[in-house]
TISE-998161 format. One line per field, with one value per residue (C-alpha): residue number from 0; residue in three letters; x, y, z. Coordinates in nm, 2 decimals, decimal comma, padded with zeros to 4 digits. Layout:
N
num <- NUM|...
residu <- ALA|...
xx <- X|...
yy <- Y|...
zz <- Z|...
//
This chain:
608
num <- 0|1|2|3|4|5|6|7|8|9|10|11|12|13|14|15|16|17|18|19|20|21|22|23|24|25|26|27|28|29|30|31|32|33|34|35|36|37|38|39|40|41|42|43|44|45|46|47|48|49|50|51|52|53|54|55|56|57|58|59|60|61|62|63|64|65|66|67|68|69|70|71|72|73|74|75|76|77|78|79|80|81|82|83|84|85|86|87|88|89|90|91|92|93|94|95|96|97|98|99|100|101|102|103|104|105|106|107|108|109|110|111|112|113|114|115|116|117|118|119|120|121|122|123|124|125|126|127|128|129|130|131|132|133|134|135|136|137|138|139|140|141|142|143|144|145|146|147|148|149|150|151|152|153|154|155|156|157|158|159|160|161|162|163|164|165|166|167|168|169|170|171|172|173|174|175|176|177|178|179|180|181|182|183|184|185|186|187|188|189|190|191|192|193|194|195|196|197|198|199|200|201|202|203|204|205|206|207|208|209|210|211|212|213|214|215|216|217|218|219|220|221|222|223|224|225|226|227|228|229|230|231|232|233|234|235|236|237|238|239|240|241|242|243|244|245|246|247|248|249|250|251|252|253|254|255|256|257|258|259|260|261|262|263|264|265|266|267|268|269|270|271|272|273|274|275|276|277|278|279|280|281|282|283|284|285|286|287|288|289|290|291|292|293|294|295|296|297|298|299|300|301|302|303|304|305|306|307|308|309|310|311|312|313|314|315|316|317|318|319|320|321|322|323|324|325|326|327|328|329|330|331|332|333|334|335|336|337|338|339|340|341|342|343|344|345|346|347|348|349|350|351|352|353|354|355|356|357|358|359|360|361|362|363|364|365|366|367|368|369|370|371|372|373|374|375|376|377|378|379|380|381|382|383|384|385|386|387|388|389|390|391|392|393|394|395|396|397|398|399|400|401|402|403|404|405|406|407|408|409|410|411|412|413|414|415|416|417|418|419|420|421|422|423|424|425|426|427|428|429|430|431|432|433|434|435|436|437|438|439|440|441|442|443|444|445|446|447|448|449|450|451|452|453|454|455|456|457|458|459|460|461|462|463|464|465|466|467|468|469|470|471|472|473|474|475|476|477|478|479|480|481|482|483|484|485|486|487|488|489|490|491|492|493|494|495|496|497|498|499|500|501|502|503|504|505|506|507|508|509|510|511|512|513|514|515|516|517|518|519|520|521|522|523|524|525|526|527|528|529|530|531|532|533|534|535|536|537|538|539|540|541|542|543|544|545|546|547|548|549|550|551|552|553|554|555|556|557|558|559|560|561|562|563|564|565|566|567|568|569|570|571|572|573|574|575|576|577|578|579|580|581|582|583|584|585|586|587|588|589|590|591|592|593|594|595|596|597|598|599|600|601|602|603|604|605|606|607
residu <- MET|THR|ALA|ILE|LEU|GLY|ILE|SER|ALA|PHE|TYR|HIS|ASP|SER|ALA|ALA|ALA|LEU|VAL|ILE|ASP|GLY|ASP|ILE|ALA|ALA|ALA|ALA|GLN|GLU|GLU|ARG|PHE|THR|ARG|ILE|LYS|HIS|ASP|PHE|HIS|PHE|PRO|GLN|HIS|ALA|VAL|ASP|TYR|CYS|LEU|ALA|GLU|ALA|ASN|LEU|THR|PRO|ASP|GLN|LEU|ASP|ALA|VAL|VAL|PHE|TYR|ASP|LYS|PRO|TYR|LEU|LYS|PHE|GLU|ARG|ILE|LEU|GLU|THR|PHE|LEU|ALA|TYR|ALA|PRO|ARG|GLY|LEU|ARG|SER|PHE|MET|MET|ALA|MET|PRO|LEU|TRP|LEU|LYS|GLN|LYS|LEU|PHE|LEU|PRO|ARG|GLU|ILE|ASP|ARG|GLY|LEU|HIS|ASP|GLU|TYR|GLU|GLY|PRO|ILE|TYR|PHE|THR|HIS|HIS|HIS|GLU|ALA|HIS|ALA|ALA|SER|ALA|PHE|PHE|PRO|SER|PRO|PHE|ASP|SER|ALA|ALA|ILE|ILE|THR|LEU|ASP|GLY|VAL|GLY|GLU|TRP|THR|THR|THR|SER|TRP|GLY|VAL|GLY|GLU|GLY|ASN|ARG|VAL|GLU|LEU|LYS|LYS|GLU|ILE|ARG|PHE|PRO|HIS|SER|LEU|GLY|LEU|LEU|TYR|SER|ALA|PHE|THR|TYR|PHE|THR|GLY|PHE|ARG|VAL|ASN|SER|GLY|GLU|TYR|LYS|LEU|MET|GLY|LEU|ALA|PRO|TYR|GLY|GLU|PRO|LYS|TYR|VAL|ASP|VAL|ILE|LEU|ASN|GLU|LEU|ILE|ASP|VAL|LYS|GLU|ASP|GLY|SER|PHE|TRP|LEU|ASN|GLN|ARG|TYR|PHE|ASN|TYR|CYS|SER|GLY|ARG|THR|MET|THR|ASN|ARG|LYS|PHE|ALA|LYS|LEU|PHE|GLY|GLY|PRO|ARG|ARG|LYS|PRO|GLU|SER|PHE|ILE|THR|GLN|ARG|GLU|MET|ASP|LEU|ALA|ALA|SER|VAL|GLN|LYS|VAL|THR|GLU|ASP|VAL|MET|LEU|ARG|ILE|ALA|ARG|HIS|VAL|HIS|ASP|LEU|THR|GLY|LYS|ASP|ASP|LEU|CYS|LEU|ALA|GLY|GLY|VAL|ALA|LEU|ASN|CYS|VAL|GLY|ASN|GLY|ARG|ILE|ILE|ARG|ASP|GLY|PRO|PHE|LYS|ASN|VAL|TRP|ILE|GLN|PRO|ALA|ALA|GLY|ASP|ALA|GLY|GLY|ALA|LEU|GLY|ALA|ALA|GLN|PHE|VAL|TRP|TYR|GLN|ILE|MET|GLY|HIS|GLN|ARG|THR|VAL|HIS|HIS|PRO|ASP|SER|GLN|LYS|GLY|SER|PHE|LEU|GLY|PRO|ALA|TYR|HIS|SER|GLU|THR|VAL|ARG|GLN|TYR|LEU|ASP|SER|ILE|ASP|ALA|VAL|TYR|VAL|ARG|TYR|ASP|ASN|GLU|ASP|ALA|LEU|CYS|THR|ARG|ILE|ALA|GLU|LEU|ILE|ASN|ASP|GLY|GLN|VAL|VAL|GLY|HIS|VAL|SER|GLY|ARG|MET|GLU|PHE|GLY|PRO|ARG|ALA|LEU|GLY|HIS|ARG|SER|ILE|LEU|GLY|ASP|ALA|ARG|ASN|ARG|THR|MET|GLN|SER|THR|MET|ASN|LEU|LYS|ILE|LYS|PHE|ARG|GLU|SER|PHE|ARG|PRO|PHE|ALA|PRO|SER|CYS|LEU|GLU|GLU|ARG|VAL|GLY|ASP|TYR|PHE|GLU|ILE|ASP|ARG|PRO|SER|PRO|TYR|MET|LEU|LEU|VAL|ALA|ASP|VAL|ARG|ALA|ASP|ARG|ARG|THR|PRO|VAL|GLY|PRO|ASP|GLN|GLN|GLU|LEU|THR|GLY|ILE|ASP|LYS|LEU|LYS|VAL|PRO|ARG|SER|ASP|ILE|PRO|ALA|VAL|THR|HIS|VAL|ASP|CYS|SER|ALA|ARG|ILE|GLN|THR|VAL|HIS|ALA|GLU|THR|ALA|PRO|ARG|TYR|HIS|LYS|ILE|ILE|LYS|LYS|PHE|GLU|GLU|LEU|THR|GLY|PHE|GLY|VAL|LEU|ILE|ASN|THR|SER|PHE|ASN|ILE|ARG|GLY|GLU|PRO|ILE|VAL|CYS|THR|PRO|GLN|ASP|ALA|TYR|ARG|CYS|PHE|MET|PHE|THR|ASP|MET|ASP|VAL|LEU|VAL|LEU|GLU|ASP|CYS|LEU|CYS|LEU|LYS|THR|ASP|GLN|PRO|PRO|MET|ASP|GLY|ALA|ASP|ASP|TYR|LYS|ARG|ARG|PHE|LYS|LEU|ASP
xx <- 02,24|01,87|01,80|01,44|01,29|00,91|00,79|00,40|00,34|00,10|-00,18|-00,11|00,20|00,46|00,70|01,04|01,15|01,44|01,43|01,78|01,78|01,42|01,55|01,42|01,69|01,53|01,19|01,06|00,83|00,88|00,73|00,98|01,25|01,04|00,86|00,49|00,28|00,19|00,34|00,20|00,49|00,70|00,93|01,24|01,41|01,33|01,42|01,78|01,75|01,72|02,01|02,23|02,17|02,23|02,51|02,38|02,34|02,02|02,20|02,23|01,88|01,74|01,34|01,13|00,74|00,50|00,24|-00,08|-00,19|-00,25|-00,47|-00,70|-00,76|-00,79|-01,06|-01,25|-01,22|-01,33|-01,61|-01,71|-01,74|-01,96|-02,18|-02,26|-02,18|-02,25|-02,20|-01,83|-01,72|-01,51|-01,31|-01,26|-01,06|-00,89|-00,77|-00,70|-00,36|-00,17|-00,29|-00,21|00,12|00,28|00,02|-00,04|00,35|00,50|00,76|00,89|00,86|01,03|01,32|01,36|01,37|01,63|01,83|01,78|02,05|01,81|01,74|01,58|01,23|00,92|00,66|00,33|00,10|-00,26|-00,30|-00,48|-00,18|00,07|-00,09|-00,17|00,21|00,32|00,11|00,22|00,57|00,70|00,48|00,60|00,32|00,40|00,04|-00,22|-00,57|-00,49|-00,77|-00,71|-00,95|-00,88|-01,04|-00,99|-00,73|-00,78|-01,18|-01,11|-01,18|-01,19|-01,07|-00,96|-00,72|-00,46|-00,10|00,09|00,48|00,59|00,28|-00,05|-00,39|-00,68|-00,99|-01,27|-01,32|-01,58|-01,56|-01,56|-01,77|-01,87|-01,56|-01,54|-01,21|-01,43|-01,77|-01,54|-01,34|-01,71|-01,74|-01,44|-01,46|-01,80|-01,69|-01,46|-01,12|-00,92|-00,99|-00,67|-00,48|-00,80|-00,95|-00,69|-00,86|-01,24|-01,11|-00,95|-01,29|-01,51|-01,49|-01,63|-01,97|-02,21|-02,28|-02,65|-02,65|-02,58|-02,90|-02,95|-02,60|-02,74|-03,08|-02,97|-02,56|-02,42|-02,64|-02,39|-02,46|-02,37|-02,06|-01,91|-01,98|-02,15|-02,30|-02,28|-02,57|-02,48|-02,79|-02,54|-02,23|-02,02|-01,71|-01,79|-01,87|-01,77|-01,48|-01,62|-01,75|-02,06|-02,37|-02,69|-02,92|-02,64|-02,65|-02,99|-02,98|-02,74|-02,91|-02,73|-02,42|-02,06|-01,87|-01,61|-01,28|-01,13|-01,44|-01,58|-01,63|-01,98|-02,15|-02,31|-01,94|-01,82|-02,18|-02,11|-01,73|-01,86|-02,12|-01,91|-01,64|-01,90|-02,02|-01,66|-01,53|-01,89|-01,81|-01,42|-01,53|-01,82|-01,50|-01,25|-01,51|-01,66|-01,27|-01,19|-01,49|-01,40|-01,05|-00,97|-00,69|-00,54|-00,36|-00,46|-00,24|-00,42|-00,32|-00,46|-00,58|-00,81|-00,58|-00,46|-00,81|-00,64|-00,96|-01,07|-00,79|-00,81|-01,21|-01,06|-00,83|-01,05|-01,38|-01,27|-01,19|-00,79|-00,51|-00,28|-00,29|00,01|-00,05|00,18|00,31|00,32|-00,06|-00,14|-00,06|00,31|00,34|00,23|00,59|00,71|00,45|00,49|00,92|00,84|00,54|00,81|01,11|00,86|00,56|00,72|01,05|00,99|01,22|01,16|01,02|01,20|00,99|01,16|01,00|00,91|00,90|01,11|00,98|01,30|01,12|01,00|01,34|01,43|01,45|01,83|02,02|02,25|02,64|02,73|02,98|02,72|02,51|02,79|02,91|02,54|02,53|02,83|02,75|02,44|02,63|02,37|02,45|02,51|02,62|02,75|02,76|03,02|02,85|02,50|02,35|02,44|02,26|01,95|01,97|01,95|01,69|01,48|01,56|01,43|01,16|01,09|01,13|00,80|01,04|00,90|01,19|01,26|01,43|01,65|01,82|01,90|01,72|01,36|01,06|00,88|00,50|00,26|00,36|00,67|00,82|01,08|01,35|01,15|00,99|00,81|00,87|00,71|00,59|00,26|00,19|00,19|-00,22|-00,14|00,11|-00,15|-00,30|00,04|00,17|-00,10|-00,13|00,22|00,42|00,22|-00,03|-00,32|-00,68|-00,65|-00,89|-00,62|-00,53|-00,12|00,01|00,22|00,52|00,56|00,85|00,71|00,75|00,53|00,26|00,00|00,12|-00,06|-00,28|-00,58|-00,38|-00,19|00,05|00,28|00,20|00,54|00,37|00,12|-00,15|-00,38|-00,57|-00,64|-00,81|-00,59|-00,59|-00,87|-00,67|-00,45|-00,77|-00,93|-01,30|-01,48|-01,75|-02,10|-02,06|-01,74|-01,97|-02,23|-01,95|-01,99|-01,81|-01,46|-01,53|-01,41|-01,10|-01,07|-01,12|-00,77|-00,89|-00,59|-00,25|-00,10|-00,38|-00,16|-00,19|-00,55|-00,84|-01,15|-01,29|-00,98|-00,85|-00,44|-00,31|-00,03|00,33|00,57|00,92|01,16|01,52|01,66|01,45|01,48|01,81|01,79|01,46|01,41|01,72|01,54|01,22|01,40|01,59|01,28|01,11|01,43|01,40|01,01|00,85|00,67|00,79|00,57|00,64|00,43|00,55|00,37|00,56|00,85|00,67|00,39|00,06|00,08|00,41|00,56|00,78|01,10|01,36|01,72|01,87|01,77|01,41|01,43|01,62|01,35|01,07|01,25|01,30|00,97|00,80|00,77|00,98|01,22|01,51|01,67|01,80|02,01|02,21|02,45|02,41|02,19|02,02|01,82|01,62|01,72|02,10|01,99|02,05|01,70|01,63|01,46|01,07|01,01|00,79|00,58|00,55|00,37|00,16|00,06|-00,03|-00,25|-00,56|-00,88
yy <- -01,18|-01,33|-01,37|-01,46|-01,48|-01,41|-01,52|-01,44|-01,62|-01,83|-01,58|-01,20|-01,00|-01,26|-01,12|-01,16|-00,98|-01,04|-00,92|-00,92|-00,85|-00,66|-00,41|-00,47|-00,54|-00,61|-00,67|-00,65|-00,84|-01,08|-00,92|-00,63|-00,93|-01,14|-00,86|-01,03|-00,79|-00,92|-01,25|-01,49|-01,75|-01,84|-01,55|-01,73|-01,39|-01,15|-01,47|-01,48|-01,07|-01,06|-01,29|-01,10|-00,78|-00,92|-01,14|-01,45|-01,79|-02,01|-02,22|-01,88|-01,81|-01,89|-01,88|-01,86|-01,80|-01,79|-01,54|-01,75|-02,11|-02,30|-02,56|-02,34|-02,16|-02,49|-02,59|-02,27|-02,34|-02,67|-02,59|-02,30|-02,56|-02,79|-02,59|-02,42|-02,79|-02,88|-02,50|-02,40|-02,74|-02,58|-02,31|-02,57|-02,82|-02,55|-02,44|-02,79|-02,84|-02,58|-02,67|-03,05|-02,97|-02,66|-02,48|-02,79|-02,88|-02,54|-02,66|-02,87|-02,57|-02,31|-02,60|-02,64|-02,19|-02,20|-02,44|-02,71|-02,53|-02,43|-02,71|-02,48|-02,43|-02,30|-02,09|-02,02|-01,75|-01,64|-01,42|-01,11|-01,16|-01,11|-00,82|-00,67|-00,73|-00,55|-00,27|-00,22|-00,32|-00,10|00,20|00,47|00,41|00,16|00,11|00,11|-00,01|-00,21|-00,25|-00,51|-00,54|-00,74|-00,97|-01,28|-01,46|-01,86|-01,72|-01,40|-01,06|-00,77|-00,79|-00,54|-00,58|-00,39|-00,34|-00,35|-00,33|-00,64|-00,82|-00,77|-00,95|-00,98|-00,98|-00,97|-01,07|-01,08|-01,38|-01,47|-01,44|-01,11|-00,88|-00,55|-00,60|-00,85|-00,60|-00,34|-00,61|-00,70|-00,30|-00,30|-00,65|-00,45|-00,16|-00,35|-00,32|-00,63|-00,77|-00,72|-00,46|-00,23|-00,11|00,17|00,28|00,27|00,48|00,72|00,74|00,79|01,18|01,19|01,04|01,10|00,83|00,77|00,36|00,42|00,33|00,05|-00,12|-00,07|-00,19|-00,53|-00,58|-00,48|-00,48|-00,23|-00,25|00,08|-00,05|-00,11|-00,50|-00,63|-00,88|-00,97|-01,07|-01,35|-01,37|-01,08|-01,21|-01,54|-01,55|-01,80|-02,09|-01,94|-01,74|-01,42|-01,15|-01,09|-01,27|-01,16|-01,07|-00,81|-00,66|-00,66|-00,46|-00,18|-00,15|-00,36|-00,61|-00,52|-00,27|-00,48|-00,40|-00,12|-00,05|00,33|00,39|00,59|00,78|00,47|00,32|00,67|00,72|00,32|00,42|00,70|00,50|00,17|00,43|00,61|00,31|00,17|00,52|00,50|00,11|00,20|00,52|00,30|00,02|00,27|00,42|00,11|00,01|00,33|00,31|-00,04|00,03|00,39|00,43|00,73|00,53|00,33|00,13|-00,02|-00,26|-00,52|-00,43|-00,23|-00,02|00,13|00,28|00,63|00,86|00,61|00,69|01,05|01,03|00,84|01,07|01,41|01,29|00,98|00,98|00,89|01,13|00,95|00,74|00,45|00,24|00,02|00,09|-00,25|-00,30|-00,59|-00,93|-00,82|-00,63|-00,98|-01,13|-00,81|-00,87|-01,24|-01,20|-00,97|-01,17|-01,44|-01,23|-01,03|-01,24|-01,58|-01,55|-01,26|-00,96|-00,67|-00,35|-00,06|00,25|00,45|00,79|00,86|00,47|00,19|00,12|00,33|00,54|00,19|00,21|-00,19|-00,32|-00,38|-00,06|-00,02|00,16|00,42|00,19|-00,10|00,14|00,31|-00,04|-00,13|00,23|00,19|-00,16|-00,03|00,28|00,52|00,88|01,01|01,30|01,17|01,41|01,40|01,71|01,58|01,99|02,00|01,70|01,81|02,14|02,02|01,81|02,09|02,29|02,04|01,96|02,35|02,36|02,09|01,76|01,45|01,27|00,90|00,90|00,55|00,62|00,43|00,15|00,04|00,09|-00,16|-00,18|-00,05|00,29|00,47|00,72|00,89|00,58|00,48|00,75|00,95|01,35|01,64|01,98|02,01|02,29|02,25|02,21|01,94|01,73|01,49|01,37|01,37|01,14|00,93|00,86|00,89|00,76|00,56|00,45|00,42|00,55|00,94|01,00|00,86|01,13|01,19|01,25|01,53|01,46|01,77|01,89|01,77|02,16|02,27|02,04|02,28|02,55|02,34|02,09|02,10|01,83|01,84|01,56|01,42|01,19|00,98|00,68|00,84|00,69|00,96|01,20|01,57|01,82|02,15|02,42|02,68|02,98|02,77|02,70|02,83|02,95|02,79|02,93|02,84|02,66|02,46|02,34|02,18|01,95|01,55|01,27|01,31|01,63|01,75|01,72|02,04|02,24|02,31|02,36|02,52|02,65|02,24|02,17|01,84|01,73|01,84|01,57|01,68|01,71|01,92|01,64|01,53|01,16|01,34|01,18|01,42|01,37|01,44|01,52|01,25|00,94|01,05|01,32|01,30|01,32|01,59|01,79|01,76|01,94|02,18|02,27|02,32|02,49|02,75|02,75|02,82|02,86|02,54|02,27|02,03|01,77|01,48|01,18|00,87|00,50|00,44|00,17|00,18|00,00|-00,37|-00,40|-00,38|-00,08|-00,09|-00,24|-00,24|-00,01|-00,20|-00,19|00,19|00,24|00,03|00,21|00,51|00,45|00,29|00,57|00,94|01,03|01,30|01,25|00,94|00,99|00,63|00,76|01,03|00,99|01,18|01,07|01,28|01,12|01,33|01,17|00,81|00,52|00,45|00,12|-00,17|-00,22|00,12|00,23|-00,11|-00,12|00,25|00,17|-00,12|00,08|00,39|00,46|00,65
zz <- 01,89|01,79|01,42|01,34|00,96|00,92|00,61|00,47|00,11|-00,09|-00,04|-00,16|-00,15|-00,02|00,18|00,41|00,70|00,94|01,29|01,49|01,83|01,78|01,54|01,19|00,98|00,65|00,47|00,13|-00,13|-00,36|-00,63|-00,65|-00,72|-00,96|-01,15|-01,12|-00,93|-00,58|-00,64|-00,43|-00,42|-00,17|-00,15|-00,22|-00,32|-00,06|00,19|00,04|00,03|00,41|00,49|00,24|00,42|00,68|00,63|00,74|00,65|00,71|00,96|01,18|01,22|01,57|01,46|01,16|01,17|00,93|00,94|00,94|01,06|00,73|00,90|01,06|00,69|00,52|00,78|00,65|00,31|00,35|00,61|00,34|00,02|00,23|00,40|00,01|-00,17|-00,47|-00,58|-00,60|-00,64|-00,96|-00,75|-00,47|-00,70|-00,90|-00,52|-00,44|-00,61|-00,42|-00,11|-00,16|-00,33|-00,11|00,14|00,37|00,37|00,50|00,72|00,36|00,19|00,46|00,47|00,08|00,07|00,33|00,12|00,38|00,63|00,88|01,16|01,45|01,52|01,27|01,47|01,28|01,45|01,35|01,07|01,26|01,57|01,28|01,14|01,55|01,62|01,26|01,38|01,79|01,80|01,56|01,68|01,91|02,22|02,50|02,55|02,26|02,11|01,87|01,51|01,25|00,94|00,63|00,39|00,58|00,71|00,85|01,00|01,12|00,90|01,15|01,52|01,80|02,10|02,32|02,29|02,63|02,61|02,48|02,39|02,17|02,29|02,10|02,26|02,00|01,63|01,31|01,12|00,75|00,57|00,71|00,63|00,54|00,31|00,12|00,10|-00,05|-00,30|-00,41|-00,50|-00,67|-00,85|-00,99|-01,11|-01,33|-01,08|-01,03|-00,67|-00,44|-00,68|-00,76|-00,42|-00,46|-00,80|-00,65|-00,33|-00,60|-00,79|-00,50|-00,52|-00,88|-00,75|-00,52|-00,25|-00,36|-00,30|00,07|00,18|-00,06|00,09|00,44|00,34|00,16|00,17|00,55|00,86|01,09|01,47|01,70|01,80|01,43|01,38|01,12|00,91|00,53|00,32|00,14|-00,11|-00,31|-00,28|-00,48|-00,25|-00,08|-00,37|-00,68|-00,86|-00,89|-00,59|-00,63|-00,84|-01,04|-00,76|-00,67|-01,00|-01,03|-00,70|-00,88|-01,24|-01,45|-01,49|-01,38|-01,58|-01,82|-01,76|-01,94|-02,05|-02,03|-01,64|-01,62|-01,35|-01,22|-01,12|-00,98|-00,74|-00,64|-00,51|-00,36|-00,17|-00,03|00,03|00,29|00,46|00,51|00,67|00,88|01,00|01,05|01,24|01,44|01,54|01,64|01,89|02,02|02,09|02,26|02,48|02,61|02,61|02,70|02,51|02,40|02,12|01,84|01,61|01,28|01,03|00,77|00,42|00,50|00,69|00,33|00,31|00,43|00,36|00,61|00,82|00,79|00,93|01,23|01,31|01,20|01,38|01,58|01,96|01,94|02,02|01,83|01,55|01,40|01,07|00,96|00,61|00,51|00,63|00,36|00,43|00,31|00,65|00,80|00,75|01,01|01,23|01,30|01,34|01,59|01,76|01,82|01,94|02,20|02,23|02,24|02,37|02,61|02,54|02,67|02,41|02,41|02,23|02,00|01,83|01,60|01,55|01,46|01,12|00,98|00,71|00,57|00,39|00,45|00,10|-00,11|-00,19|-00,47|-00,48|-00,70|-00,83|-00,92|-01,07|-01,29|-01,40|-01,52|-01,72|-01,85|-01,98|-02,19|-02,33|-02,14|-02,12|-01,76|-01,53|-01,20|-00,92|-00,66|-00,44|-00,29|-00,30|-00,68|-00,73|-00,53|-00,70|-01,05|-00,98|-00,83|-01,14|-01,38|-01,20|-01,21|-01,59|-01,57|-01,63|-01,45|-01,31|-01,18|-00,86|-00,71|-00,41|-00,14|00,05|-00,11|00,07|00,20|00,13|-00,11|-00,12|-00,33|-00,02|-00,22|-00,26|-00,55|-00,67|-00,98|-00,92|-01,08|-00,96|-00,79|-00,92|-01,31|-01,41|-01,68|-01,51|-01,30|-01,68|-01,84|-01,57|-01,59|-01,93|-02,09|-01,78|-01,55|-01,88|-01,61|-01,60|-01,62|-01,30|-01,08|-00,81|-00,73|-00,37|-00,24|-00,05|00,15|00,40|00,74|00,91|00,63|00,61|00,79|00,56|00,29|00,41|00,71|00,91|01,26|01,26|01,05|00,77|00,69|00,50|00,29|00,50|00,60|00,34|00,45|00,29|00,11|00,33|00,26|00,16|-00,09|-00,30|-00,65|-00,61|-00,83|-01,08|-01,10|-01,48|-01,32|-01,01|-01,28|-01,37|-01,32|-01,32|-01,49|-01,63|-01,25|-01,34|-01,59|-01,29|-01,11|-00,75|-00,60|-00,63|-00,60|-00,88|-00,94|-00,59|-00,55|-00,61|-00,71|-00,33|-00,25|-00,04|-00,08|00,05|00,24|00,28|00,53|00,44|00,79|00,72|00,91|00,80|00,42|00,40|00,04|-00,05|00,21|00,05|-00,29|-00,17|00,03|-00,25|-00,47|-00,20|-00,22|-00,59|-00,64|-00,27|-00,30|-00,04|-00,18|-00,51|-00,66|-00,57|-00,71|-00,69|-01,01|-01,21|-01,49|-01,50|-01,36|-01,25|-00,92|-00,78|-00,95|-00,73|-00,93|-01,15|-01,45|-01,36|-01,36|-01,66|-01,85|-01,69|-01,80|-02,16|-02,18|-02,11|-02,12|-01,85|-01,90|-01,65|-01,41|-01,14|-01,02|-00,67|-00,83|-01,17|-01,36|-01,69|-01,94|-02,19|-02,47|-02,44|-02,41|-02,71|-02,82|-02,67|-02,83|-02,79|-02,62|-02,89|-02,87|-02,52|-02,52|-02,79|-02,61|-02,29|-02,45|-02,28|-02,41
//
């Protein structure tokens, strides 16, 4: 047995992943354990979980690998500072303590994290090598083109290459400060959302606007070539020398200062979102076409934070030249831990690779699970009221009935998802047919902005009945349109609505998961990969004729997806969720004893 531990840390979404004889044994993000969203510290809890899951001690590991090369990243920071000095001195000095205490001494930090019990080799991959490995090695392809796009690794921001058998090779790159991810983050910042977490909001806001600033972006901010390569005009950005993404020139270009966080969202922000989304999609598509021309491959693998832009992914599939596309579900930095571990197993150790279908990611259900006995012990300890179901069919039927009755159900079952998407094991479920469910779940349960869309989970065998898509989308990373024959005609007066007022119009017979542009971010559910979740949707279909549910992550605004039964019960009690399912136990809100602090918590997160 050969066990390899991959680690990502100290930038964004720290994580650990364990690969045993090439098989992905466990993977988790640190935030799920610490409850600090996007926790960047050394992933001590995630490391401990991975080892415990495989019943290993640190001395039984054969290799440990970190997902980038810290000295190269430090070189980039120093060179950038020197290029812009004396500007940026404050941000440089604020960054130095973490580098001098931890980042430049990673072997020491890793030794501490493994309790000084590990004596083996420590490897360091390049950041985009880890992304590329995470994209190709779990994929169902023997051979494929690879594209990685993110903010920045050491120096690289975008790369493309080829995966063949047990090797990945990156052939070309675009280097910092020219970054598609940082361009998108600049608009995330300027529209008042938080960088590295608000990009989803910007993508969700885009359909409310018109891409009226596309020409301004292309003329002033980014020069895009036919092959998708690009150059950013640093006159308008501040991320090289300051602590903000944009500067006064950027604000002047777009008619005034950035939106203050939590303030009213105007039509300008919606139009900015639509514009940068359009530019991003066009660049992604140009790169894909160029890489296809050069490689001649039919299959494409994607990773990096920009690969979480599921609208852009859908565009590559719809308008691009590749027959098949596979996207790493943990496409951001967390997935780098997995890619780094697999890179060592295949590329450094030279092991042969066996391709698995639909992939070897195991549905991305790679985190901890909690046994029924553990759940019951916890519920009993807090005097919770619950019904335990010995028969899973009966439990799934009951869940389907409650959803049909308009109830919102928090569902925890099996191993936690790895990556940013909840895929049925740590999900909040609702009725996609319910016209008011989208706003209800946003405002009363998620405590987030009313414009945010929800994703549908659909029986894989039925996806073509609802959406204009011809392939599975198990990881909720593709956007496609709702079928035309399911859409609701929109009257002349309704067509004139702008901005958030578009939300008032039901657009299909599954309105709660149909965005204002009639699109949806789709998850297809397969009976073998997620048997319990598939059964719930199947029971709902038998009851209603609809094989689709709302699926949103089991968390509230500002918090990570729940991990433990304790996390789930607290979220259940602190929101207006109606039902909680913990493994084989079902709790109704109306039966539960009060929990201290719930009312104050709700008041804290009320939005206009």
